[in-house]
N, C-alpha and C positions, 0 to 999 in steps of 0.2 A: 236272581243272580245279577251282580253288577255288570253293566255293559263294558266296563273297563277290564274285566278279568281276562286272562289268557294273553295270547299274542297281541301286542299293541305297540303304539308309538311311545317313545320315551317322553317324559314330561320335563319341562324346564323348571327353573327355580320357583316360579309361582304356581306350579302344578298344571300348567297348560300343555296340552298335547297338540302340536302344530303339524298338520299334514303337509303344509307348504315347506316348513323348515326341514322336515324329514325327507321329502322328495328331493329338494335341492341339494341336501347333504349327500344323499346316495348317488344322485345323478352326477354331481360334480366329481365325486370320487371315481365314478366309472370311467371317465375320460381323461384322467390324469396320465400324462405321458403319451396320449394319443392326440388330444386337442386341448392343450393347456389354456388357450384363449377361451374356449367354450367353458372349461372348468371354472375359470375366473368369472365369466359372465353368469354362470349358474349360481355361484356363491353370492354374487351381488344383485341377482335378479329381483326386480320389483314387478308388481302387477301380474303375478304368476297366473291368476285366474284367467287372464286374457292373452298372456304371452306364451303360455305353455305350448301351443302348436308350433310356433316358430322355434322354440328351444328343443323340443323333441325332434323336429325335422333336422336341425343342425346335428343332433346326436346321431340320427340315422346316417347323415353324410359322413360323420366321423367314423362310424362303423364300416361305411362303404369303401374306405381307403384300401383295404386289403382283407383277406381272410384272417390274417393274424390280428388285425385291428379289431375286427368284429368279435373275435373270441376273447381278446384282451378286455374289451369293454364289458362283455357279458360276465366274465369271471370277476373283474374288479367290482362291477355293480352288485353282483350276488354276495361277494365278500363284504362289501360295505353294508348291505342290507342285514347280513348275519350279525355284524358288529353293532349296527345302529338300533335295530328293533329289539324289543324286550318281551319278557313274560311277566305279567302282573299277577301277583298272588292274592290270596284271600285277604291278607292284611294290608294290601295296597303297595307292598314292596315290589321292586322291579328286579328281575334276574335276567341273565343273558339269554338270548334266544335259544342257544344250544340246550338250555335246561328244559325246553318244551318237550323233548323226547323222553324225559325221565318218566318212568312208570308211576302212575297214581292209582290209588284205590278209591272206589272199586274199579276193577278192570271190566272188560267187555267180553261177553261170550256170544256164541253164534246160535241163532235159530234158523234152520234151513226151511225154505218154503219152495216147493216145486210145482210146476204146472203139469198139464196132462195132454195138451193138444199136440197134434202132429207138427213137426218142425217145418217152418217155411223154407222152401228149397230153391227159391229164386228171388232176385232182387225186385222189389215192388216199390215204386216211388209215387206217392199221392201228389197230384199236380192239377190244380184248377178243376177239381171235381172228378178227375179220372185217376185210376190206378195204372200207372205206366209200367210196362214190363217188356222184356224181349225187344222186338224190332221197334215197337212204339217208343220205348225208352231211348233206344239208339237214335231214332229220328229226332227226338226232342233234344238229345245231347248235341246233335249236329246243328240244330236250329239255334241253340244257345251259343255255340261257337260262332256261327255265321253272324249273329247279332252282337258279338263281343261281350256277351253277358258273363261267360266263363272263359277261363284260359283253356287252350286246346288240350293241355295235359290233364285237365279235369275230365274232359270227355274220354280221354284215353284210359284213365284210371277207373272211372265208373263203368265204361264199356268193358273193361277187362273183367270186372265182377259179373257183369251180365253174361259174358262168355265162359266164365268159370264158376258156375253155381256151386261147385263142390267147396269153394272157399267159404261159403256161408255156413258150413258145418263147424260150429264153434263149441261143440260139446266137450272138447278137451281143454278149454281155456277159461280163466277167471279174469274178470274185469272189475277193478275197484273204482267205483265212480263217486267222486266227491261232488255233491249236489246231484244225487241220483234222480231226484224229483224235478230237476230244472227243466224248463220248457225246451231248451236247446240240446238237452242231453240225449244220448242214443240208447237209453235204458230199454225202451220198448222194442227197438230193433234187435238188440243183442239177445234178449231172452227169447224172442220169437225164432231166432236162429240157433237156439239151444245152449247159449252160454250160461256159465255160472257168474252171477253178478253180486259182488260185495257192495251193498248199497250204503252210502254214507250221506246222511241228511239230518237236519235238526229234529229234535223230538216234537214233531207236530203230527197229531193223529190223522189229520186230513191228508197229509202227504203220504203217510204209510198205508192208509186205507187205499189210496189210489195205486200205489206201487204193488200192493198185495193183489188187488184186482187184476192188474196187468199181468203179473207173473203167473197167476193161476190159470190164465187163458193162453198161456204160451207153452213152449217146449223147454223152457229154461228153469234155472234154480236161482233164487235170491237168498243170499246170506244176509241175515238181519242182525245188526249189533244191538244187544240189550245189556244194560248194566248188570254186573255180577252181584253176588251177595243176597240174591233172593231166589225163590223157586222158579223153575222154568215157566214162562208164560204159556197159557193156552192160546190157541189160534185167535180166539176172540180178544185176548189181552194184548196181542202184539202191537196194534196201532198206538195204544196208550203207553207202552213201555219201550218202544224201539227208538233208536236214534242216538246221535252223538253230536257235539258241537266242536267243530274243527279248531276253533279259537282256543278252547280250554282243554281239549282231549287229544292233543297230538300224541302224547305218550301212550295212552290206552289204544289209540287207533293203530299206532305202529305195532304194538304187541299183537293186536287182533289180526291185522293183515299179514303179519309175519307167519302166523300159524295156519293160514289157509292154503289149500292146494293150488298149484300153478300149472303152467306158466301164467304169470300175472301181468296184465296191462293196467296201469293206473292213470286215470284222467281227471282233470279238474274242470268241472262244469258249474261250480258254485258261483253265485252272483249276489251282491248286496249293493245298496246305494252308498255313495260317498266313500268316506275313509274306511268303512267296513270292508269294502272290496279290496283295498290295499292290504288290510290285515289278513283277509282270507288268502290272498296270493302269497303273502309272507309265510303264513301258517302252512300252506300247501308245500312250499319250499322246504320247511322244516320237516314235514311229514315225509317228503320224498327223500331227503337226506337220511333220515332215520331208517327208512325202509331199505334204501340202497345198502346200508351197512348190515342188513339182516337177510337179504335175498340176492341171489345171483341170476334170477330168471325174469327180471323186470323189463318191461317196455313201457313207454310213456306216451300219452296223447294229449293234445291241446287243441282248442278251437281259438283261432285268432279272429279279432274283430276287423271288419272292413274299414272302420273309421279310425285309421291309424296312418302312420307314415311308412311307406314301403319303397324298396327298390323293386322295379318291375322290368320285365323283358323289353328289349328295344322293339320287338314286334308289336307290343301294345302301343308304344309311342307312335310307330309308323301307322297303325290303324287309326288312332285318334287324329293324327294330323291329316291323313287322307280323308277322313270324314269331315274334318273342319274345312277342307278345300272345296267341298261340294256347294251347291247353290239351291238347296231346298228353302222353302219359305222360313222355317225355323232358323236355319243357319244364317240366312240373309238378315233376319230380324235381330238375331243374336250379335252378329258382327256390327250392325248399325248401333245397337245399344252399347257395344264395347267402345265404338268410336265416340259417340255422343257423351258417354260418361268419362271420357279421357282414361280409358282402361280399367275403370272400377268394376264394371259389370261384364259378364259373359267373356271372361278371359279365356284364351285357348287352354286346353287341358295341360299342355306342356309348353310353357313359355320360357323365358330366359332362365337358365339354371335347371330346366326340366330334364336334361340329360347330363349325366356326369360320366367321366372316364376315369377308371382306375388303371394301374399299370397293365392289367390283363383283360379288363372287361369294360363294357359300356352298359349303363343301366338308365332307365327312366326313373324319375323320382315323383311319387305321388304323395301329397300331404292331404289326407282325407279326414282330418280331425273334425269333429262336430263340437264346437265350443260349448254348446248346451250340455254335453255329457260331462264336462268338467275335467280338471287335471287329475283327480283321484282315479277316475276310470282309466285315463292314459297311463298313469303310473302303475296301476295293477297289471295292465296288459303288458307293459314293458318288462316288469319282473317275470311274467310268464314267458315272454320271448327270450329273455336271457337264460331262463331255466332250460328252454328247449335247445338253444344253441350249445350251452355247456354240457347238457346231458348227452346230446348226440356226439359231441367231441370226446366224451368219456367212453364211447363205444356202446352206448345203449340205444336200441331202436327207438326212435322218437318220431311219432306221427303228428304233423301239424297241418291244419286245414284252415285257410282263410274262408270263413263262412260268409254267406251273403247277407245283405240287409233283410231282416226278418220281422214279421208282425208278431211280436211277443207281448205279453201282458206288461212287462217292465217298460218296454218302449212306448206302448200306447197309453200308459198311465201318465206320460209326459206329453201334453198337447203339442209342444213345439216339435218334439221328435216325430210324433204321428203325422203332423202336417208336413214335415220335411220329407218323410217317405212318400207322401202323396205327390209332392211337387217334383221330386227327382225323376219321376216317371216321364216328365216332359222332355228331359234331356237324354233319355235312353237307359235309365237305371231301373232294373227290375227288383222289386221287393218280394220275397218269398213268404209263403205261409209256413208256420213253424213245423208242421208234419213233413213238409217237403225238405226243409233244412235238416231235420233230424235224420231222415232216411238217407240223404246223400252224404251227410257227415259219417254215418255208420258205414256206408259203402266205401268211403275213402279210407277209413280205419281198417276195414277188412282187406282192402287192396294192399295197404302198407304192411300189414302183418304177413301177407302171403307172397308178395312179389319181391324177390330179392333185389331187383333192379330199382326199386323205389328209393328216392332220396331219403326216406325215413331210415333206411338201413345205413348205419354208419360206415359199412364197407363200400358203399356206392360213392365214388369220388365226386365232389362238388368243387366248382371253381371258387365259390364264395358261400359262406353259411346261409346267407339270405336267399339263396336259390331254393332252399327248402320251403320258404314261404311262398315262392312263386309257383311251385309245383302244385297242381290240382287245385289252384285257387279259384274261388267263385265269389269275386267282389261285387257281383250284381251288375257288372258292366262299368264300374267306376274307373277302371284303368284304361278303358278304350273309348269313352265318350268324347265328343269333340270339344266340350267346354268344361272348364274347371267348375265343379259343383259349388264350391264355397263362394264363388263370385256370381253364381247364377241363381241359387235358391232365394237369397234375400230380395232380388228384384221380382222373381216370380211370386214371392209372398205379397209384395206390394201390389202387383197387378191383380192377383187373386182377391186381395182385400178390396181393391177398388171395384172389381167386377161384382163382388157380393153386395157391396154397399149400393151399387147402381141397381142391381136386381131387387134388393129390398125396397129401394125407393120406388121402383116401377110397380112392385106388388102393392105398394101403398096408394097408388093412383087409382081412383075409382074407375072401373071398367066402363061405366056409362055415366056420363055427365050431362045433365039437362042441356039440350041445345047443341051438343057435340056428338060426333060419332064415336064408337068404341075405339079405345087406344089400340092401334095396330100391333098385333103380336103379344099384347100384355098377357092374355090368358095362356097362350102357349108357353111363354117364358116362365110364368108362375108354376104351371104344371110341370115343366121340365125340372125346375129347381126342387120342387117337392119330391120328385121321383129320385133325386140324388141324395136326399137326406138319409 
């Protein structure tokens, strides 16, 4: 199958599909009438690969002006995306994105696979080799709040699930998970709590083998999509026949999901590198639009990335500034580096422009982009955020959770990203293991589905739509550390590189040279370095 088929970017006169042109076109259209200067700057932008953090941050500030501004930008951006992106057919011709929901043959039918184990009846969070539950989990939540790792509302939401174990009974709910096999997804948690999960993932036998093994050891049921037109697969046949491609199968997936029992929560956990991630986000938007026209029992869930631009509570700014005023060795060294570099290194987390005022609110502004992730990642996540804002405004329960930095395979396949996670620990940011992130993300979703006071509930009044992103956020401490991470990690990288070179040089010095005594400390240093490999 051609990689161009399905939901895609439009091509220009010479057949090129430019993700830069597409992103700037959609982003410029989103802010027309809200910030026309920014719209013009986006249309004329150059060096997008390196300037995108600045322009996305300006977009956030445009949305911050008011609740109406945020909603207008989201709706205009989504409308521009629907008009701009296309569906590429087998002959290479492009059709409007709206045609993605048209049914295609063969359709999909369901194979249900159920587990047998007793339902898990309490929240269990794996963390640093322990399975935290009950009071131990509540104490850990308090510790994360004390250290500024999570927002206080995160502890409140997860703590409510600990205190209401009956919320974990999900036997009457269906969850449609796009990217069911993703490392950050809540599949394992949902089926162990008894849920029905409509699993959507690519036709990859290894993924389906793993999902089948998980559900068979749970109290849940997995609905498996298999192409129609053939006899029902045996249990042994399922891994080789299951799956669907969201980019090409939007129509069949809408038909399939529309026929399943509810109430239904649909979530997007799929990920791909580069422009494929943008295409997946656009395709999910088309899937959601099609499903909303067919069902009236939908709720929606998203995971937001911590490496984005956010409005944050002023309490986060206050904590970061209070920590910056202290006199620990790290803080003193950081402030000295800031002075000697004429402001280049170790900038305060909230410097000039770090707090903005709207007619009714004050917010901190965090720009936490990681340039190495690239503008396609930022664009895909912005489309998801717009979908969340618009869906909630339309009266649909929409659960969004800012997930923490997490050790996933996709992150650690990039050496720069893996190193960044190690270095940010020096400034107070905690990186979580994937099973921990999955468990707490599942807990937040359960909370939002059961607590009518949650901001996920559209009946809960919010002063600004972005307050939904602040609720129950776990950015790993990024919002409350004393130094801006973007101006800190590069210097820490240089220091680490110099240290490793020095240690390598010392290891190369003979430990016994004729006529000289042993080099002091050399053997201890070499031993310590090997133990850290």
